[in-house]
N, C-alpha and C positions, 0 to 999 in steps of 0.2 A: 621017850628019850630023856636021859638025865641032863639037867641043867647044871653047868659048871658055875662055880663062883667067879666073880669078876674082881680083878685088882688093877685099877687104873692109876698110873703114875700121876703124882700131883701136878707136875709141869704139863703133862698131857691133858689133864682135865682143864687146866687154865687155858691152854691153847684152844681146845674145843669150844669152850664157853665164849671165846672172842670171835668165833666164826659167825657169819650171817646166819639167821635162823634156818634157812633151807639147808645149807651145808651142815650146820650143827645137827639137825635132825637126821640127815643122811648118815653122818659119822656115828652118832649114837645108835642108830638103827643097825648099822653094820656090826658095831661092837656087841649089841644085844644078840644079833644072829650068831656071833662067834661063841656065845655061851651054849647054844644048842648044837652047832656044827663047827667045832674049832678048826677044822681043816676043809673049808669049802673048795670047790673045784678051781677057783681063781686064786688060791693061796699058793705061795712059792716059798721054798726055804731061802733064808738069807745066806748069801755067800760069806763064808768065814765065821758064821755064827750058827752052826748046824741046828741047835734046838729052836731057833727063832724062825718065824714066818713073817711074810709081808702079804698084804692084801690091798687092793685098790678100792677106793670108795669115792667115786666122782673124781674130783681134782686132788684128792688126798691119798696118802699111803698110811696104812696102819701097820706098825711093827709090833709083834706080840710073840709070846711063848705060851705053850700049853703044858701045864703040869698035871699031876694026877687028878686033882679035883678043882682046878681053877685055871683061868686064862689071865695072864699078866700082860697088860697093854703097856708097852714101853714108850712108844712115841707115835704121834700123829703129825704129819707134815705135808706140805704141798709137794706134789709129785712132778712138777715141771722141770726140775733139775735134780742134781745129786745131793742137794743140801740136806734132805731128810736122812740120807744114809750117812753122810759125814757127821751130822749131829748125833746119830745113834752110835757111831764108832767112837766119837769123842767122849760121850757120856758113859758108855758101857764097855769100853775096851779092857778095863781091868776087872770087870765083873766075871766071876767064876760061874759058868753054866754047868752045874752038876746035873747029870742025867738021872 
């Protein structure tokens, strides 16, 4: 199977690096898995952002988009409330998602 290239948002990378080691390795592991299988069974489309997906990794959500040859990781955040979705909408509401 072909491995897709990975593009992680700089803020996302900073957030992941601040996690405790166990959570950090879980999140990086899930992101690495997305390179091989960008649409795993537990992924769901983001409401209102059709080309974007979300996937759960322990206590965190990963919001991402799959393009032809890469996976773009937009945001990683705690999944306990809607804060991760609100942050995504604030940050990317004006972004054009060309198909």
